[in-house]
C-alpha positions as a Python dict, from the first residue, in 0.01 Angstrom:
ca = {
    (1, 'M'): (0, 0, 0),
    (2, 'A'): (312, -53, 97),
    (3, 'S'): (419, 291, 68),
    (4, 'A'): (121, 418, 359),
    (5, 'A'): (216, 135, 578),
    (6, 'V'): (601, 278, 583),
    (7, 'K'): (461, 629, 636),
    (8, 'S'): (228, 577, 939),
    (9, 'K'): (556, 354, 1053),
    (10, 'D'): (767, 691, 1011),
    (11, 'A'): (484, 906, 1232),
    (12, 'R'): (503, 691, 1497),
    (13, 'I'): (891, 701, 1534),
    (14, 'R'): (885, 1104, 1497),
    (15, 'R'): (632, 1114, 1751),
    (16, 'N'): (792, 870, 1991),
    (17, 'K'): (1120, 1094, 1952),
    (18, 'S'): (908, 1402, 2065),
    (19, 'L'): (779, 1220, 2367),
    (20, 'E'): (1121, 1151, 2466),
    (21, 'F'): (1244, 1519, 2427),
    (22, 'L'): (903, 1624, 2629),
    (23, 'S'): (973, 1351, 2892),
    (24, 'G'): (1340, 1504, 2972),
    (25, 'Y'): (1199, 1823, 3046),
    (26, 'T'): (901, 1644, 3245),
    (27, 'G'): (1148, 1522, 3514),
    (28, 'I'): (1313, 1847, 3564),
    (29, 'I'): (976, 2046, 3595),
    (30, 'M'): (850, 1748, 3869),
    (31, 'V'): (1190, 1802, 4061),
    (32, 'I'): (1148, 2199, 4074),
    (33, 'L'): (785, 2144, 4165),
    (34, 'I'): (918, 1931, 4454),
    (35, 'I'): (1118, 2156, 4592),
    (36, 'F'): (931, 2463, 4564),
    (37, 'I'): (639, 2266, 4789),
    (38, 'M'): (884, 2150, 5033),
    (39, 'G'): (1045, 2447, 5063),
    (40, 'G'): (688, 2633, 5111),
    (41, 'G'): (608, 2779, 4833),
    (42, 'V'): (235, 2741, 4816),
    (43, 'Y'): (221, 2876, 5205),
    (44, 'D'): (414, 3187, 5080),
    (45, 'I'): (155, 3233, 4747),
    (46, 'I'): (-128, 3177, 5022),
    (47, 'N'): (-5, 3356, 5327),
    (48, 'R'): (228, 3656, 5173),
    (49, 'P'): (455, 3680, 5456),
    (50, 'E'): (697, 3954, 5523),
    (51, 'S'): (1048, 3866, 5388),
    (52, 'T'): (1200, 4026, 5733),
    (53, 'L'): (1060, 4059, 6110),
    (54, 'V'): (1115, 4263, 6431),
    (55, 'S'): (1225, 4032, 6683),
    (56, 'S'): (1199, 4069, 7020),
    (57, 'S'): (1515, 4286, 7115),
    (58, 'G'): (1400, 4514, 6797),
    (59, 'A'): (1674, 4361, 6530),
    (60, 'Y'): (1563, 4233, 6212),
    (61, 'T'): (1561, 3895, 6148),
    (62, 'S'): (1492, 3685, 5832),
    (63, 'I'): (1400, 3343, 6007),
    (64, 'S'): (1031, 3338, 6210),
    (65, 'P'): (1056, 3219, 6548),
    (66, 'Y'): (722, 3028, 6541),
    (67, 'F'): (770, 2658, 6373),
    (68, 'G'): (418, 2694, 6225),
    (69, 'E'): (535, 3030, 6027),
    (70, 'Q'): (814, 3122, 5783),
    (71, 'T'): (943, 3441, 5613),
    (72, 'I'): (980, 3456, 5243),
    (73, 'N'): (1376, 3454, 5295),
    (74, 'E'): (1329, 3136, 5532),
    (75, 'S'): (1138, 2958, 5225),
    (76, 'I'): (1408, 3088, 4948),
    (77, 'V'): (1723, 2965, 5173),
    (78, 'S'): (1530, 2614, 5226),
    (79, 'M'): (1455, 2601, 4853),
    (80, 'F'): (1816, 2672, 4772),
    (81, 'L'): (1913, 2406, 5052),
    (82, 'Y'): (1681, 2121, 4905),
    (83, 'G'): (1808, 2200, 4548),
    (84, 'C'): (2185, 2157, 4684),
    (85, 'G'): (2078, 1830, 4851),
    (86, 'F'): (1912, 1692, 4493),
    (87, 'L'): (2192, 1807, 4286),
    (88, 'G'): (2466, 1639, 4497),
    (89, 'L'): (2261, 1343, 4512),
    (90, 'L'): (2215, 1348, 4147),
    (91, 'L'): (2564, 1399, 4123),
    (92, 'V'): (2682, 1111, 4332),
    (93, 'A'): (2439, 891, 4102),
    (94, 'K'): (2613, 988, 3763),
    (95, 'S'): (2941, 930, 3904),
    (96, 'T'): (2877, 581, 3916),
    (97, 'Q'): (2771, 545, 3550),
    (98, 'V'): (3143, 694, 3425),
    (99, 'L'): (3330, 395, 3339),
    (100, 'Y'): (3592, 539, 3088),
    (101, 'D'): (3733, 838, 3315),
    (102, 'K'): (3794, 761, 3666),
    (103, 'S'): (3923, 1101, 3779),
    (104, 'K'): (3580, 1307, 3604),
    (105, 'A'): (3366, 992, 3815),
    (106, 'N'): (3562, 1115, 4131),
    (107, 'L'): (3575, 1481, 4063),
    (108, 'N'): (3162, 1406, 4033),
    (109, 'L'): (3126, 1223, 4352),
    (110, 'I'): (3342, 1493, 4560),
    (111, 'I'): (3129, 1785, 4435),
    (112, 'G'): (2814, 1551, 4456),
    (113, 'V'): (2865, 1430, 4854),
    (114, 'G'): (2984, 1823, 4937),
    (115, 'L'): (2675, 1932, 4793),
    (116, 'A'): (2441, 1700, 4968),
    (117, 'I'): (2638, 1805, 5344),
    (118, 'V'): (2566, 2116, 5217),
    (119, 'G'): (2204, 2065, 5144),
    (120, 'V'): (2147, 1851, 5455),
    (121, 'A'): (2387, 2035, 5689),
    (122, 'G'): (2204, 2350, 5603),
    (123, 'A'): (1867, 2261, 5657),
    (124, 'Y'): (1963, 2124, 5964),
    (125, 'V'): (2112, 2438, 6051),
    (126, 'L'): (1832, 2634, 5992),
    (127, 'L'): (1593, 2430, 6193),
    (128, 'I'): (1868, 2469, 6476),
    (129, 'I'): (1814, 2826, 6435),
    (130, 'K'): (1430, 2847, 6433),
    (131, 'S'): (1406, 2652, 6712),
    (132, 'S'): (1651, 2898, 6958),
    (133, 'F'): (1422, 3180, 6928),
}
């Protein structure tokens, strides 16, 4: 009788460890999905836009001049920039958790702030370029 109770307790412990293992990947998948949606991945799947367009001057451009449209290249760049911003904020948060190595914490902080600036400034520049057409 006691051995059955011990076996069921061991089974619950193993099941909880596998759920913890999957929960780590669930967070990563959710972040990738959010970046994909924010970058315009659903729009790309539904509308299948071109990768480059011909501008009014006859030159090729990767940025659509209309705010309601975007090219594949534009969405890939925006997904990359959103990913940089998220990774930068994640590194800044991780730098506050390192207590034993101050140089590692400072390095994580500097790289994180740099990536966050690249993400935010890059998205802003992309909007400025899009509005200048």
